[in-house]
Backbone as CSV, one residue per row, in Angstrom:
resi,resn,N_x,N_y,N_z,CA_x,CA_y,CA_z,C_x,C_y,C_z
1,MET,-22.894,-11.656,-2.666,-22.879,-12.644,-1.600,-22.593,-14.027,-2.180
2,ALA,-22.067,-14.906,-1.321,-21.757,-16.260,-1.757,-22.109,-17.233,-0.643
3,GLN,-22.562,-18.406,-1.034,-22.881,-19.443,-0.064,-21.694,-20.387,0.026
4,ILE,-21.242,-20.648,1.267,-20.030,-21.430,1.482,-20.341,-22.645,2.338
5,SER,-19.850,-23.805,1.935,-19.931,-24.993,2.779,-18.896,-24.865,3.887
6,ILE,-19.273,-25.273,5.105,-18.343,-25.156,6.225,-18.225,-26.470,6.972
7,LYS,-17.117,-26.584,7.704,-16.860,-27.740,8.560,-17.341,-27.402,9.964
8,THR,-18.296,-28.161,10.512,-18.831,-27.928,11.845,-19.445,-29.209,12.362
9,ASN,-19.576,-29.320,13.672,-20.185,-30.502,14.281,-21.703,-30.495,14.172
10,ASP,-22.289,-29.328,13.913,-23.747,-29.202,13.854,-24.228,-29.463,12.437
11,PRO,-24.958,-30.558,12.207,-25.402,-30.870,10.842,-26.356,-29.847,10.258
12,LYS,-26.959,-28.997,11.123,-27.884,-27.982,10.644,-27.149,-26.740,10.135
13,LYS,-25.864,-26.674,10.400,-25.094,-25.476,10.040,-23.946,-25.854,9.108
14,GLN,-24.288,-26.413,7.980,-23.276,-26.855,7.037,-22.953,-25.808,5.974
15,THR,-23.726,-24.725,5.914,-23.451,-23.650,4.963,-23.666,-22.293,5.640
16,VAL,-22.958,-21.286,5.171,-23.133,-19.914,5.641,-23.096,-18.985,4.430
17,ILE,-23.488,-17.746,4.642,-23.468,-16.732,3.588,-22.377,-15.715,3.920
18,VAL,-21.515,-15.390,2.948,-20.496,-14.353,3.140,-20.793,-13.189,2.208
19,ASP,-20.436,-11.984,2.661,-20.806,-10.780,1.905,-19.849,-10.438,0.779
20,PHE,-18.657,-11.050,0.771,-17.633,-10.590,-0.167,-16.563,-11.661,-0.291
21,LEU,-16.029,-11.838,-1.491,-14.871,-12.701,-1.713,-13.705,-11.841,-2.188
22,PRO,-12.483,-12.150,-1.779,-11.323,-11.369,-2.228,-11.272,-11.284,-3.752
23,THR,-10.807,-10.171,-4.248,-10.770,-9.952,-5.697,-9.350,-9.968,-6.267
24,THR,-8.348,-10.151,-5.404,-6.956,-10.193,-5.851,-6.251,-11.378,-5.215
25,CYS,-5.518,-12.125,-6.004,-4.746,-13.251,-5.471,-3.515,-12.718,-4.743
26,PRO,-3.249,-13.169,-3.491,-2.076,-12.673,-2.758,-0.766,-13.273,-3.249
27,HIS,-0.842,-14.220,-4.182,0.373,-14.854,-4.696,0.779,-14.290,-6.056
28,CYS,-0.164,-14.305,-7.026,0.168,-13.784,-8.358,-0.274,-12.334,-8.538
29,HIS,-1.117,-11.819,-7.608,-1.572,-10.428,-7.584,-2.440,-10.044,-8.779
30,ASN,-3.006,-11.040,-9.447,-3.972,-10.774,-10.513,-5.376,-10.658,-9.929
31,GLY,-6.246,-9.949,-10.656,-7.641,-9.881,-10.259,-8.320,-11.231,-10.489
32,ILE,-9.070,-11.699,-9.515,-9.663,-13.037,-9.601,-11.043,-13.071,-8.951
33,ARG,-11.783,-14.125,-9.251,-12.888,-14.588,-8.412,-12.430,-15.950,-7.900
34,PRO,-12.030,-16.060,-6.631,-11.391,-17.288,-6.155,-12.346,-18.477,-6.105
35,ASN,-11.769,-19.645,-6.231,-12.524,-20.865,-5.966,-12.597,-21.052,-4.453
36,THR,-13.799,-21.224,-3.910,-13.949,-21.478,-2.477,-14.007,-22.987,-2.257
37,ILE,-13.159,-23.480,-1.372,-13.045,-24.919,-1.152,-13.873,-25.341,0.059
38,ILE,-13.609,-24.724,1.198,-14.398,-25.027,2.388,-14.160,-23.943,3.432
39,GLY,-15.153,-23.737,4.310,-15.008,-22.825,5.431,-14.841,-23.595,6.726
40,TYR,-14.254,-22.926,7.702,-14.030,-23.588,8.987,-14.420,-22.655,10.133
41,ILE,-15.207,-23.211,11.069,-15.528,-22.539,12.327,-15.233,-23.524,13.439
42,ASP,-14.711,-23.054,14.556,-14.390,-23.924,15.683,-15.593,-24.821,15.994
43,PRO,-15.469,-26.127,15.798,-16.624,-27.009,15.968,-17.068,-27.170,17.417
44,GLU,-16.282,-26.683,18.381,-16.660,-26.796,19.785,-17.680,-25.739,20.184
45,ASN,-17.797,-24.658,19.405,-18.776,-23.618,19.717,-20.173,-24.083,19.340
46,ASN,-21.151,-23.761,20.169,-22.509,-24.235,19.953,-23.458,-23.188,19.393
47,THR,-23.110,-21.900,19.555,-23.987,-20.840,19.077,-23.177,-19.802,18.328
48,TYR,-23.813,-19.164,17.353,-23.143,-18.102,16.609,-23.290,-16.783,17.365
49,ASP,-22.190,-16.057,17.512,-22.232,-14.717,18.074,-21.072,-13.932,17.487
50,GLU,-20.860,-12.710,17.964,-19.857,-11.822,17.363,-18.424,-12.304,17.582
51,SER,-18.231,-13.266,18.473,-16.887,-13.791,18.701,-16.494,-14.813,17.631
52,TYR,-17.457,-15.228,16.824,-17.181,-16.234,15.806,-16.335,-15.647,14.685
53,GLN,-15.337,-16.389,14.292,-14.576,-16.017,13.110,-14.573,-17.201,12.154
54,LEU,-14.898,-16.906,10.925,-14.955,-17.908,9.867,-13.698,-17.821,9.021
55,HIS,-13.068,-18.960,8.757,-11.912,-19.028,7.872,-12.342,-19.775,6.618
56,ILE,-12.140,-19.161,5.459,-12.509,-19.817,4.199,-11.242,-20.138,3.411
57,PHE,-11.068,-21.407,3.133,-9.932,-21.871,2.343,-10.292,-21.716,0.869
58,MET,-9.455,-21.001,0.107,-9.724,-20.693,-1.291,-8.481,-20.980,-2.121
59,ASN,-8.666,-20.963,-3.438,-7.472,-21.000,-4.277,-7.680,-20.146,-5.517
60,CYS,-6.566,-19.754,-6.109,-6.566,-18.898,-7.301,-6.968,-19.730,-8.512
61,PRO,-7.889,-19.236,-9.353,-8.330,-20.000,-10.525,-7.418,-19.874,-11.734
62,ILE,-6.387,-19.015,-11.666,-5.515,-18.797,-12.824,-4.565,-19.978,-12.987
63,ASP,-4.489,-20.510,-14.201,-3.782,-21.767,-14.450,-2.330,-21.765,-14.001
64,ASN,-1.618,-20.654,-14.239,-0.200,-20.667,-13.886,0.058,-20.225,-12.441
65,CYS,-1.006,-20.197,-11.646,-0.856,-19.882,-10.222,-1.436,-21.024,-9.388
66,ARG,-2.761,-21.030,-9.211,-3.464,-22.081,-8.476,-3.076,-22.169,-7.009
67,ASP,-2.385,-21.171,-6.484,-2.004,-21.199,-5.072,-3.215,-20.978,-4.175
68,SER,-3.112,-21.470,-2.949,-4.223,-21.399,-1.992,-3.986,-20.309,-0.956
69,PHE,-5.078,-19.837,-0.368,-4.997,-18.848,0.694,-6.267,-18.894,1.521
70,ILE,-6.284,-18.123,2.610,-7.415,-18.115,3.534,-7.975,-16.710,3.639
71,GLY,-9.308,-16.599,3.578,-9.990,-15.329,3.839,-10.610,-15.369,5.219
72,TYR,-10.598,-14.245,5.931,-11.072,-14.189,7.318,-12.344,-13.342,7.411
73,TYR,-13.324,-13.868,8.151,-14.636,-13.245,8.277,-15.089,-13.265,9.737
74,LYS,-15.964,-12.334,10.076,-16.574,-12.338,11.407,-18.094,-12.470,11.272
75,PHE,-18.720,-13.033,12.294,-20.167,-13.219,12.285,-20.872,-11.867,12.233
76,LYS,-21.870,-11.772,11.373,-22.615,-10.524,11.227,-24.024,-10.651,11.800
77,ASN,-24.834,-11.553,11.266,-26.180,-11.754,11.806,-26.795,-13.041,11.261
78,ASN,-27.972,-13.333,11.775,-28.748,-14.482,11.319,-29.963,-13.943,10.578
79,THR,-30.038,-14.208,9.291,-31.132,-13.684,8.470,-31.986,-14.826,7.956
80,SER,-32.985,-14.464,7.190,-33.891,-15.478,6.643,-33.188,-16.405,5.656
81,ILE,-32.064,-15.930,5.104,-31.347,-16.775,4.143,-30.210,-17.544,4.801
82,GLY,-29.989,-17.330,6.102,-28.966,-18.088,6.814,-28.018,-17.194,7.591
83,TYR,-27.028,-17.828,8.178,-26.015,-17.115,8.953,-25.091,-16.364,8.005
84,THR,-24.925,-15.071,8.227,-24.093,-14.255,7.338,-22.833,-13.795,8.057
85,PHE,-21.757,-13.710,7.284,-20.459,-13.310,7.814,-19.900,-12.164,6.985
86,GLU,-19.207,-11.262,7.665,-18.667,-10.050,7.047,-17.163,-10.189,6.843
87,PHE,-16.693,-9.844,5.633,-15.274,-9.934,5.301,-14.471,-8.958,6.144
88,LEU,-13.359,-9.420,6.702,-12.504,-8.572,7.540,-11.445,-7.831,6.739
89,ASN,-11.549,-7.890,5.398,-10.547,-7.257,4.534,-9.154,-7.793,4.844
90,LYS,-9.110,-9.088,5.129,-7.843,-9.713,5.518,-7.754,-11.101,4.913
91,ILE,-6.614,-11.393,4.272,-6.359,-12.733,3.775,-4.967,-13.158,4.206
92,SER,-4.708,-14.447,4.161,-3.387,-14.946,4.545,-2.326,-14.389,3.598
93,LYS,-1.116,-14.333,4.068,-0.043,-13.687,3.319,0.352,-14.504,2.103
94,GLY,0.691,-13.806,1.050,1.202,-14.429,-0.156,2.613,-13.927,-0.420
95,THR,2.859,-13.456,-1.625,4.172,-12.924,-1.970,4.188,-11.406,-1.805
96,ILE,5.320,-10.888,-1.400,5.512,-9.445,-1.260,5.709,-8.831,-2.645
97,ILE,5.079,-7.680,-2.880,5.295,-6.985,-4.149,6.104,-5.714,-3.895
98,THR,6.806,-5.265,-4.914,7.582,-4.030,-4.814,7.133,-3.081,-5.916
99,LYS,7.398,-1.823,-5.710,7.042,-0.799,-6.703,8.257,-0.538,-7.584
100,GLN,8.031,-0.591,-8.881,9.110,-0.369,-9.833,9.115,1.093,-10.279
101,PHE,10.269,1.715,-10.157,10.424,3.101,-10.592,11.230,3.149,-11.879
102,GLN,11.005,4.208,-12.668,11.770,4.396,-13.892,13.258,4.506,-13.565
103,GLN,14.099,4.046,-14.509,15.541,4.088,-14.297,16.021,5.512,-14.022
104,LEU,15.349,6.476,-14.633,15.707,7.877,-14.421,15.654,8.236,-12.929
105,ILE,14.594,7.790,-12.239,14.442,8.075,-10.816,15.485,7.323,-10.006
106,THR,15.724,6.061,-10.363,16.730,5.267,-9.652,18.118,5.866,-9.821
107,ASP,18.397,6.414,-10.995,19.694,7.062,-11.231,19.837,8.326,-10.392
108,ILE,18.750,9.082,-10.265,18.790,10.307,-9.462,18.993,9.983,-7.987
109,SER,18.260,8.966,-7.493,18.302,8.656,-6.065,18.123,7.161,-5.825
110,PRO,19.209,6.387,-5.854,19.108,4.944,-5.610,18.501,4.623,-4.243
111,GLN,18.798,5.439,-3.238,18.283,5.179,-1.897,16.770,5.382,-1.809
112,PHE,16.238,6.285,-2.634,14.796,6.525,-2.614,14.031,5.245,-2.895
113,SER,14.368,4.567,-3.981,13.674,3.337,-4.357,13.821,2.277,-3.273
114,LYS,15.015,2.172,-2.713,15.291,1.167,-1.678,14.450,1.427,-0.424
115,ILE,14.453,2.666,0.048,13.716,3.004,1.278,12.212,2.931,1.032
116,TYR,11.772,3.407,-0.131,10.331,3.349,-0.451,9.837,1.916,-0.391
117,ASN,10.563,0.994,-1.002,10.099,-0.386,-1.059,10.206,-1.097,0.286
118,GLN,11.165,-0.717,1.115,11.178,-1.256,2.473,9.929,-0.801,3.231
119,SER,9.525,0.426,3.003,8.303,0.950,3.627,7.070,0.249,3.065
120,PHE,7.085,-0.015,1.769,5.977,-0.706,1.119,5.822,-2.130,1.667
121,ILE,6.949,-2.786,1.919,6.913,-4.118,2.523,6.320,-4.047,3.924
122,ALA,6.730,-3.040,4.687,6.180,-2.862,6.040,4.667,-2.655,5.973
123,GLU,4.209,-1.901,4.983,2.771,-1.673,4.827,2.043,-2.978,4.521
124,GLN,2.614,-3.800,3.651,1.992,-5.078,3.321,1.976,-6.042,4.508
125,GLU,2.922,-5.847,5.412,2.960,-6.658,6.636,2.086,-6.052,7.732
126,GLU,1.330,-4.998,7.360,0.403,-4.311,8.256,1.109,-3.610,9.423
127,LEU,2.348,-3.180,9.190,3.073,-2.372,10.175,2.769,-0.904,9.881
128,LEU,1.513,-0.558,10.049,1.009,0.725,9.560,1.436,1.916,10.405
129,GLU,1.953,1.672,11.607,2.403,2.776,12.450,3.828,3.213,12.123
130,ILE,4.544,2.431,11.329,5.932,2.784,11.032,6.202,3.007,9.546
131,CYS,5.355,2.460,8.658,5.679,2.578,7.238,5.601,4.023,6.758
132,GLY,4.728,4.843,7.349,4.638,6.244,6.950,5.924,7.003,7.198
133,VAL,6.591,6.668,8.299,7.881,7.299,8.610,8.894,6.949,7.526
134,GLY,8.846,5.693,7.058,9.756,5.267,6.001,9.489,5.991,4.693
135,TYR,8.215,6.160,4.346,7.883,6.905,3.126,8.384,8.347,3.215
136,ARG,8.288,8.928,4.401,8.776,10.299,4.611,10.296,10.360,4.396
137,LYS,11.010,9.348,4.887,12.469,9.308,4.700,12.821,9.139,3.222
138,ALA,12.068,8.265,2.524,12.314,8.072,1.095,12.148,9.382,0.337
139,LEU,11.116,10.128,0.668,10.870,11.420,0.026,12.047,12.371,0.239
140,GLU,12.582,12.392,1.449,13.713,13.285,1.734,14.913,12.950,0.858
141,TYR,15.189,11.659,0.694,16.308,11.271,-0.161,16.069,11.708,-1.603
142,LEU,14.855,11.520,-2.087,14.560,11.894,-3.470,14.742,13.389,-3.686
143,ILE,14.169,14.195,-2.807,14.246,15.652,-2.964,15.684,16.148,-2.832
144,LYS,16.399,15.660,-1.852,17.776,16.148,-1.646,18.705,15.672,-2.753
145,ASP,18.549,14.421,-3.187,19.396,13.943,-4.282,19.101,14.703,-5.580
146,TYR,17.825,15.036,-5.786,17.480,15.804,-6.985,18.018,17.233,-6.886
147,SER,17.970,17.789,-5.705,18.512,19.131,-5.499,20.024,19.146,-5.707
148,ILE,20.694,18.117,-5.219,22.148,18.023,-5.392,22.507,17.863,-6.867
149,LEU,21.677,17.110,-7.606,21.901,16.958,-9.039,21.854,18.312,-9.737
150,ASN,20.926,19.162,-9.326,20.759,20.480,-9.972,21.679,21.550,-9.409
151,PHE,22.142,21.359,-8.161,23.041,22.331,-7.525,24.220,21.591,-6.906
152,PRO,25.063,20.961,-7.742,26.160,20.129,-7.214,27.158,20.887,-6.353
153,ASP,27.310,22.177,-6.603,28.257,22.963,-5.823,27.760,23.231,-4.398
154,GLN,26.481,22.940,-4.127,25.910,23.165,-2.795,25.587,21.848,-2.071
155,LYS,26.232,20.780,-2.505,25.924,19.443,-2.015,25.928,19.351,-0.492
156,GLU,27.000,19.756,0.137,27.109,19.617,1.593,26.090,20.492,2.311
157,HIS,25.816,21.641,1.754,24.823,22.552,2.339,23.421,21.943,2.253
158,ILE,23.113,21.352,1.094,21.796,20.736,0.896,21.594,19.569,1.861
159,LYS,22.605,18.764,2.073,22.504,17.604,2.962,22.042,17.988,4.364
160,LYS,22.463,19.167,4.821,22.204,19.581,6.206,20.906,20.371,6.353
161,LYS,20.309,20.760,5.240,19.113,21.606,5.303,17.889,20.817,5.744
162,MET,16.949,21.523,6.386,15.634,20.949,6.631,14.969,20.703,5.279
163,LEU,14.160,19.650,5.192,13.588,19.280,3.908,12.697,20.382,3.330
164,ALA,11.860,20.986,4.156,10.985,22.047,3.664,11.795,23.213,3.095
165,GLN,12.894,23.545,3.759,13.757,24.631,3.285,14.440,24.237,1.981
166,CYS,14.820,22.983,1.884,15.455,22.483,0.663,14.495,22.606,-0.523
167,ILE,13.231,22.259,-0.304,12.226,22.379,-1.370,12.065,23.839,-1.780
168,GLY,11.999,24.718,-0.793,11.825,26.140,-1.089,13.002,26.751,-1.826
169,ASP,14.219,26.312,-1.476,15.423,26.953,-2.015,15.966,26.295,-3.281
170,HIS,15.726,24.992,-3.446,16.441,24.270,-4.506,15.541,23.551,-5.509
171,ILE,14.225,23.625,-5.343,13.302,23.072,-6.333,12.667,24.239,-7.077
172,ASN,12.961,24.321,-8.363,12.494,25.464,-9.152,11.140,25.222,-9.810
173,ASP,10.852,23.989,-10.146,9.594,23.681,-10.827,8.436,23.807,-9.836
174,ASP,7.471,24.647,-10.167,6.352,24.906,-9.252,5.498,23.677,-8.994
175,ARG,5.376,22.778,-9.979,4.562,21.572,-9.797,5.217,20.629,-8.789
176,ILE,6.536,20.456,-8.920,7.255,19.619,-7.951,7.179,20.244,-6.572
177,LYS,7.417,21.546,-6.525,7.416,22.253,-5.241,6.068,22.110,-4.539
178,SER,4.982,22.238,-5.292,3.641,22.191,-4.707,3.325,20.827,-4.098
179,VAL,3.545,19.748,-4.860,3.173,18.425,-4.348,4.169,17.915,-3.317
180,ALA,5.465,18.234,-3.495,6.467,17.783,-2.533,6.252,18.435,-1.174
181,LYS,5.897,19.706,-1.183,5.634,20.421,0.069,4.504,19.753,0.842
182,ARG,3.451,19.378,0.144,2.304,18.739,0.802,2.625,17.310,1.235
183,ALA,3.475,16.637,0.467,3.913,15.308,0.879,4.704,15.392,2.182
184,VAL,5.507,16.426,2.327,6.261,16.621,3.563,5.316,16.856,4.732
185,TRP,4.272,17.638,4.517,3.300,17.880,5.596,2.726,16.558,6.112
186,LEU,2.290,15.712,5.182,1.692,14.444,5.600,2.744,13.486,6.146
187,GLY,3.946,13.529,5.564,5.033,12.698,6.078,5.409,13.069,7.500
188,ASN,5.448,14.364,7.781,5.752,14.817,9.140,4.675,14.367,10.121
189,ASP,3.428,14.365,9.660,2.327,13.884,10.506,2.557,12.448,10.970
190,GLU,3.198,11.644,10.114,3.444,10.245,10.460,4.459,10.099,11.586
191,THR,5.195,11.162,11.879,6.225,11.097,12.928,5.786,11.758,14.228
192,HIS,4.616,12.418,14.225,4.204,13.214,15.377,3.131,12.526,16.214
193,TYR,3.080,12.903,17.473,2.091,12.349,18.406,0.670,12.777,18.004
194,ILE,0.505,14.045,17.663,-0.788,14.575,17.240,-0.712,14.929,15.768
195,LYS,-1.664,14.435,14.997,-1.680,14.704,13.561,-2.326,16.059,13.290
196,LYS,-1.715,16.819,12.409,-2.254,18.114,12.017,-3.304,17.952,10.920
197,TRP,-3.047,17.037,9.992,-3.911,16.886,8.826,-4.871,15.718,9.035
198,GLU,-5.841,15.934,9.902,-6.839,14.904,10.170,-7.639,14.611,8.894
199,GLY,-7.946,13.358,8.688,-8.690,12.968,7.496,-7.803,12.557,6.343
200,LYS,-6.509,12.895,6.402,-5.565,12.462,5.379,-4.922,11.155,5.830
201,THR,-4.697,10.265,4.884,-4.227,8.933,5.210,-2.906,8.614,4.518
202,LEU,-2.423,7.419,4.793,-1.222,6.923,4.135,-1.396,6.926,2.615
203,LYS,-2.602,6.649,2.178,-2.897,6.652,0.744,-2.644,8.028,0.144
204,ASP,-2.996,9.083,0.877,-2.775,10.449,0.386,-1.283,10.772,0.322
205,LEU,-0.531,10.330,1.342,0.917,10.558,1.348,1.558,9.885,0.137
206,LYS,1.179,8.645,-0.128,1.756,7.921,-1.261,1.365,8.562,-2.590
207,ALA,0.140,9.075,-2.668,-0.292,9.742,-3.901,0.546,10.989,-4.162
208,LEU,0.849,11.746,-3.114,1.666,12.952,-3.274,3.110,12.600,-3.637
209,ILE,3.633,11.507,-3.081,4.978,11.065,-3.463,4.983,10.640,-4.929
210,ASP,3.929,9.923,-5.350,3.828,9.529,-6.764,3.815,10.748,-7.674
211,LEU,3.081,11.788,-7.273,3.043,13.010,-8.068,4.402,13.694,-8.106
212,THR,5.095,13.688,-6.979,6.438,14.268,-6.934,7.361,13.533,-7.893
213,VAL,7.315,12.210,-7.858,8.122,11.396,-8.781,7.763,11.728,-10.224
214,HIS,6.470,11.811,-10.505,6.010,12.088,-11.880,6.558,13.412,-12.394
215,TRP,6.440,14.467,-11.597,6.874,15.778,-12.083,8.393,15.884,-12.162
216,ILE,9.114,15.166,-11.313,10.575,15.115,-11.431,10.952,14.428,-12.743
217,GLU,10.248,13.337,-13.058,10.494,12.663,-14.344,10.224,13.598,-15.507
218,MET,9.106,14.335,-15.450,8.750,15.228,-16.546,9.778,16.351,-16.711
219,GLU,10.190,16.936,-15.598,11.163,18.022,-15.690,12.503,17.505,-16.205
220,SER,12.931,16.345,-15.720,14.213,15.786,-16.133,14.209,15.419,-17.612
221,LEU,13.117,14.818,-18.084,13.026,14.462,-19.500,12.993,15.711,-20.378
222,SER,12.283,16.732,-19.925,12.227,17.982,-20.688,13.613,18.594,-20.821
223,LYS,14.363,18.626,-19.722,15.728,19.172,-19.758,16.612,18.364,-20.693
224,SER,16.427,17.047,-20.660,17.247,16.183,-21.506,17.032,16.485,-22.984
225,PHE,15.772,16.633,-23.403,15.485,16.939,-24.804,15.952,18.343,-25.174
226,GLU,15.825,19.288,-24.264,16.295,20.640,-24.534,17.799,20.679,-24.731
227,GLU,18.510,19.870,-23.955,19.971,19.816,-24.104,20.381,19.107,-25.392
228,ASP,19.644,18.037,-25.740,19.981,17.279,-26.944,19.578,18.014,-28.213
229,MET,18.550,18.862,-28.111,18.030,19.544,-29.292,17.938,21.053,-29.012
230,PRO,19.071,21.712,-28.856,19.028,23.147,-28.549,18.417,23.929,-29.722
231,GLY,17.654,24.951,-29.365,16.995,25.720,-30.415,17.292,27.192,-30.313
C-alpha cells in the first residue's frame, strides 16, 4: 500500500491510501517503482462512494526515461487508516511494443510476424474482442507457409486446405502438431459466438502459438545441421 497526496477542496481529505502501484513503465517498459506526484479526485464531489475514481499522476524513475503517466483507481472503502482505493489495472497509454521473432521464422513466413504484431497492437489498445481473431490468422499463415516450405509441390493444394487438415497432413513433427492443433482450437473459439474451451484465455492462445514457433525453430535448425553435417 502507498499513501498519496491528492488535490481536493476538502482540507480533511488531502491524502488517500492505494493498494498497488504500477510495476512497469508504459514508455520504456522497464520494471519500476514509480514516483507518485499527486492524485486527483473531482473536487466538486462531497462524499466518497463507489462512483469515485482517483487519478494518480506518476513518472518513471529511470534516468533515461523519466516520462509521466496516470494510474486509475476506484474507491474501495473507508478504513481506520483512511480512504482506500483499488487499482483498476489501467494506466495511460505509452509506447506500443512489438514482439521480435527470430529471422528463421520471418524467413519462413513474413506475413506471420506482421499479422501477429498487428494483433498484439490491438491487444495493447484493449481491443480484446478482435485481437484473438488476428492471432488465429497469424497462426494460419505460419502453419501453411511452413507446410509449403516442406511440400513445395503441393503449394496450391495447401493454400486451399482447412488449417486443421493442413496440420494433420503436412506437419510431421509430433510436437508441432500437438501444440498447433490446440492453438487452432483456441483460435477458432475467438471467432465463434459460443466458446467451446471455457476457462481458456487469450494468454493460453498466445502461449500455444509461442510453443508452435519454438518447435518450428527447433525442427528447422535440426534439419539445417543435418544437411550441413551429413553422417
